[in-house]
C-alpha positions in Angstrom: 0.0 -0.1 0.0 1.4 3.4 -0.6 2.2 5.5 2.4 3.3 8.7 3.4 6.7 9.8 5.0 8.3 13.1 5.7 10.9 13.5 3.4 13.5 16.4 3.3 14.0 18.6 0.7 17.7 19.2 -0.2 17.3 21.4 -3.5 15.2 23.8 -5.2 16.0 24.2 -8.8 14.7 27.2 -10.7 13.9 25.6 -14.2 11.8 28.4 -15.9 10.2 31.7 -14.4 7.2 29.1 -13.8 8.3 26.0 -12.8 11.1 24.4 -10.2 12.5 20.9 -9.5 12.4 19.8 -5.7 14.9 17.0 -4.8 14.0 15.0 -1.4 16.4 13.1 0.3 15.3 9.4 0.8 17.0 8.1 4.1 18.4 4.1 3.5 15.8 2.9 5.4 13.0 4.3 3.2 14.6 3.2 -0.1 13.2 0.2 -0.6 9.7 1.5 0.0 10.1 4.6 -2.7 11.5 2.2 -5.8 9.9 3.3 -8.6 9.3 2.2 -12.0 10.5 5.3 -14.8 7.4 7.3 -15.2 5.7 6.9 -12.2 4.2 9.9 -9.8 4.5 10.9 -6.3 1.6 12.4 -4.3 2.8 15.7 -2.0 1.0 16.8 1.2 0.8 19.4 3.5 -1.9 21.0 6.1 -3.0 24.8 5.4 -5.2 26.4 8.4 -6.3 22.4 9.1 -7.4 21.9 5.5 -4.9 19.3 3.8 -4.1 19.7 0.2 -2.6 17.0 -2.0 -0.8 16.8 -5.5 1.1 14.4 -7.9 4.1 15.2 -9.5 6.0 13.0 -11.6 9.5 12.1 -10.6 11.9 13.3 -13.7 15.0 11.3 -12.7 16.1 8.2 -14.2 16.2 4.9 -12.5 19.9 3.7 -12.9 20.0 1.5 -9.8 18.1 -1.7 -7.9 18.4 -0.6 -4.8 15.8 2.3 -4.2 16.8 6.0 -4.6 18.8 8.0 -2.4 17.2 11.1 -4.1 13.8 11.9 -5.8 13.3 15.0 -8.2 10.3 16.0 -9.5 9.1 19.3 -11.6 6.5 21.4 -10.3 4.7 24.2 -12.8 3.3 27.2 -11.0 -0.3 26.9 -11.9 -2.4 30.3 -11.6 -4.2 30.0 -8.1 -2.9 26.5 -7.4 -2.3 26.1 -3.6 0.6 23.8 -3.8 2.6 24.7 -6.9 2.7 28.6 -5.1 3.9 27.5 -1.8 6.5 25.5 -3.7 7.9 28.4 -5.8 7.6 31.3 -3.0 8.2 29.5 0.2 9.8 26.0 -0.2 13.8 25.8 0.7 16.2 23.2 1.2 16.2 21.9 4.7 12.3 22.1 4.5 10.0 18.3 5.1 7.1 17.7 3.0 5.2 14.4 3.3 5.9 12.3 -0.1 3.9 9.4 -0.9 5.3 6.4 -2.1 5.6 6.2 -5.7 2.5 5.1 -8.0 1.2 5.1 -11.4 1.1 3.1 -14.5 2.4 5.4 -17.4 5.9 3.4 -17.2 8.3 1.7 -19.4 10.9 -1.0 -17.9 13.9 -1.0 -20.5 13.8 -3.3 -23.2 14.7 -3.2 -26.8 12.7 -1.5 -29.3 12.0 2.0 -31.0 9.8 4.0 -28.9 8.3 7.4 -29.1 6.7 10.4 -27.2 4.5 13.4 -27.6 4.5 15.8 -24.8 3.3 19.0 -24.2 4.3 21.6 -21.3 5.0 19.6 -17.9 4.2 16.4 -19.6 8.2 16.5 -20.2 8.1 15.1 -16.8 7.5 11.3 -16.6 9.1 11.0 -20.0 12.0 12.3 -19.1 12.9 9.5 -16.3 11.4 7.1 -19.1 13.6 8.2 -22.1 16.8 8.7 -19.6 16.4 4.9 -17.9 15.8 3.7 -21.3 18.7 4.8 -23.4 21.0 4.3 -20.4 20.4 0.8 -19.3 19.4 -0.6 -23.1 21.9 -0.1 -26.0 19.4 -1.6 -28.5 16.7 0.8 -27.7 16.0 3.9 -29.6 13.6 6.7 -28.6 12.0 9.8 -30.6 10.9 12.7 -28.5 8.1 15.3 -30.1 7.6 18.1 -27.3 5.5 21.2 -27.8 5.8 24.3 -25.4 5.0 27.8 -25.7 8.7 29.3 -26.0 12.1 28.3 -25.5 12.3 30.5 -22.1 9.0 28.3 -20.7 10.6 24.8 -21.7 11.2 22.7 -18.8 14.6 20.4 -18.3 15.8 22.0 -21.6 19.6 21.3 -20.6 18.7 17.7 -19.4 16.7 17.1 -22.6 19.8 18.6 -24.5 22.6 16.9 -22.7 20.4 13.3 -23.9 20.8 14.6 -27.7 24.8 15.0 -26.8 25.1 11.4 -25.2 23.0 9.3 -27.1 23.2 11.3 -30.8 22.5 7.9 -32.6 19.5 6.7 -30.5 18.1 10.0 -29.3 16.1 11.7 -31.9 14.5 15.4 -30.5 11.9 17.7 -32.3 10.6 20.7 -30.4 7.8 22.9 -31.7 7.1 26.5 -30.2 3.5 27.4 -30.3 4.6 31.5 -29.6 7.8 31.4 -31.4 9.7 31.4 -34.4 12.6 29.0 -34.7 14.8 29.4 -37.4 15.4 25.7 -38.1 13.2 22.7 -37.5 9.5 22.7 -37.4 7.3 25.6 -38.4 6.0 27.4 -35.1 2.5 26.1 -34.0 0.1 24.0 -31.9 0.5 20.3 -32.1 -3.4 19.3 -32.9 -4.8 16.4 -34.5 -4.5 17.7 -38.2 -0.9 18.5 -37.8 0.2 15.4 -36.2 -1.3 13.4 -39.0 1.1 14.8 -41.3 4.0 15.4 -39.2 4.2 11.8 -37.6 4.7 9.9 -40.7 7.6 12.4 -42.0 9.8 12.2 -38.8 9.6 8.2 -38.1 8.5 4.9 -39.2 5.0 5.2 -37.3 4.0 1.5 -37.8 7.3 0.1 -36.5 7.3 1.9 -33.0 6.9 -0.6 -30.3 5.1 1.9 -27.6 3.6 5.6 -27.9 3.9 7.7 -24.5 1.2 10.9 -24.6 1.6 13.3 -22.0 0.7 16.5 -21.2 -2.7 18.8 -21.6 -6.0 17.2 -22.2 -6.6 18.5 -25.8 -2.8 17.4 -26.8 -3.3 14.2 -25.6 -6.4 13.4 -27.4 -5.5 14.6 -30.6 -2.3 13.1 -30.6 -4.1 9.4 -30.0 -6.6 10.6 -32.6 -3.4 11.0 -35.0 -2.0 7.6 -34.4 -5.6 6.0 -34.5 -5.8 7.4 -38.2 -2.3 6.2 -38.7 -3.3 2.8 -37.9 -1.5 2.3 -34.5 -3.1 -0.3 -32.3 -4.4 1.2 -28.8 -2.3 -1.3 -27.0 0.8 0.4 -28.0 -0.4 3.6 -27.1 -0.2 5.3 -23.2 -1.1 7.8 -22.0 -1.1 10.3 -18.9 -3.2 13.5 -18.4 -1.5 16.4 -16.4 -4.6 19.1 -17.1 -8.4 18.5 -17.7 -10.1 22.1 -18.6 -13.9 22.0 -16.9 -15.3 22.0 -20.0 -13.1 19.0 -21.9 -15.4 16.7 -21.3 -18.8 16.2 -20.0 -19.4 14.0 -16.9 -22.0 11.3 -16.3 -25.4 12.4 -16.0 -25.9 12.2 -11.7 -28.4 9.9 -11.2 -29.2 9.0 -7.1 -27.7 6.8 -5.3 -29.8 3.5 -4.4 -31.4 3.2 -1.0 -29.3 1.4 1.7 -26.2 1.7 -0.4 -23.2 0.0 1.1 -19.6 -0.4 0.0 -17.3 -3.0 1.4 -13.7 -2.6 1.3 -10.6 -4.3 1.4 -7.5 -1.7 2.2 -4.4 -2.9 3.2 -5.0 -6.5 4.4 -8.2 -5.0 6.4 -11.8 -5.1 5.5 -15.0 -3.0 6.4 -18.5 -1.9 5.4 -19.9 1.5 5.5 -23.0 3.2 4.0 -22.9 5.7 1.1 -24.7 9.2 1.4 -26.7 9.8 -1.6 -24.3 11.5 -4.5 -21.5 10.3 -2.3 -18.3 8.7 -4.4 -17.0 5.9 -2.8 -13.8 7.1 -1.7 -15.5 9.5 0.1 -17.2 7.2 1.6 -14.0 5.2 2.5 -12.2 8.3 3.8 -14.9 9.0 6.2 -13.8 5.7 7.8 -10.4 5.0 7.0 -8.2 8.2 6.4 -5.3 5.7 4.8 -7.3 5.1 1.5 -5.3 5.9 -1.1 -5.6 9.3 -3.3 -4.0 12.4 -5.0 -6.4 14.5 -7.2 -9.5 13.3 -7.0 -10.0 14.4 -10.5 -9.9 11.0 -12.0 -6.2 11.8 -13.6 -3.6 10.5 -11.6 -5.0 6.7 -11.0 -3.9 6.6 -7.2 -7.3 5.9 -6.0 -7.8 2.5 -8.5 -9.5 -0.1 -6.7 -10.8 -3.3 -8.2 -14.2 -3.7 -8.4 -14.9 -7.1 -6.7 -18.8 -7.1 -6.9 -21.8 -5.0 -7.7 -21.7 -2.3 -10.2 -20.7 1.5 -10.3 -20.6 4.4 -12.9 -17.7 6.5 -13.4 -18.3 10.0 -13.8 -14.8 10.6 -15.8 -11.8 8.4 -16.6 -8.4 10.1 -17.4 -6.2 7.6 -15.6 -7.3 3.7 -16.5 -6.4 2.0 -19.4 -9.3 0.5 -21.6 -7.6 -3.1 -20.5 -7.6 -2.1 -16.8 -11.3 -1.0 -17.1 -12.2 -4.2 -18.8 -10.5 -6.3 -16.0 -13.1 -4.6 -13.7 -10.6 -1.7 -12.3 -12.1 1.9 -11.3 -11.4 4.7 -9.7 -12.8 5.5 -6.1 -12.7 9.0 -6.5 -15.0 8.8 -9.7 -17.3 5.9 -8.7 -21.3 6.1 -7.4 -22.6 2.8 -6.6 -25.4 1.7 -9.0 -26.6 -1.4 -7.0 -27.2 -1.5 -3.3 -23.9 -3.6 -2.3 -20.5 -2.4 -3.8 -17.2 -4.4 -3.1 -13.6 -2.8 -3.8 -10.7 -4.3 -3.4 -7.5 -1.5 -3.1 -5.1 -4.3 -2.3 -5.2 -6.0 -5.9 
């Protein structure tokens, strides 16, 4: 089960005017718990005026040893009105401690031979940086094409780290950068990477049908447009992996609200212990669980991060929205507890599977 531990910040590095990287020291006795796969994320929390704030950030550093990390580094982009991102930019300093959850997430790639590619936008570079740097360092028979979109060069996160990869692996790493608000002297013409443009661009850059896996990460519109472009180009759904960092409120309609069946009850297995509790009308199952088990895993509560994933043992639920689970996961019976409402009087969830 995912757990929080207090970790000390050892560095706060300014990446751009609106982004920083936080580095956490991992004590030796916790390194096994903080072992992560390239592409996984961490939930970070702090308490402000009695209110708990949680946010999720991807680990950007490579996985180079099997013993667990001595440090964890995440990128934080400033969000207008964002309580945690504002704090990270204006108040955090080396020596501070924050509660950090052990790693989670399935937007991952364990190093293996093949030709891989990613389409990322903005802070979507963060998990992909971990994926590509791990892959190239540990698998000499792997190649990677990174297509990234940013507003301007000055707003581009991890610019030096990506340039270093290009210098170290010139024959195996292909980099294509597109700016939406800044002209370039060479390379791809300025503009947004939408579905139409990607459908034309991708076949000109690489053999689309031969790519072993596609990794799409960033804002909702970019990820959805890239997926549609790849499907138009004949890429199988099983080769496309997605992680969405930001969803506009109007990006997609939520499921119609229906009353919770009378006398609804949820039975939950969590960290080896089980319990059953009534579900209040209109309440998501995660909220029911949290009223009775404060250790239930969650981070965003928006259907994006996947931290609250649980297996539906019995009963039926409806999910308001899902931006975290792959179709294969939902078909196998997994749901997002933060978005799930009971459609039957009794529902059973297992967070331990």
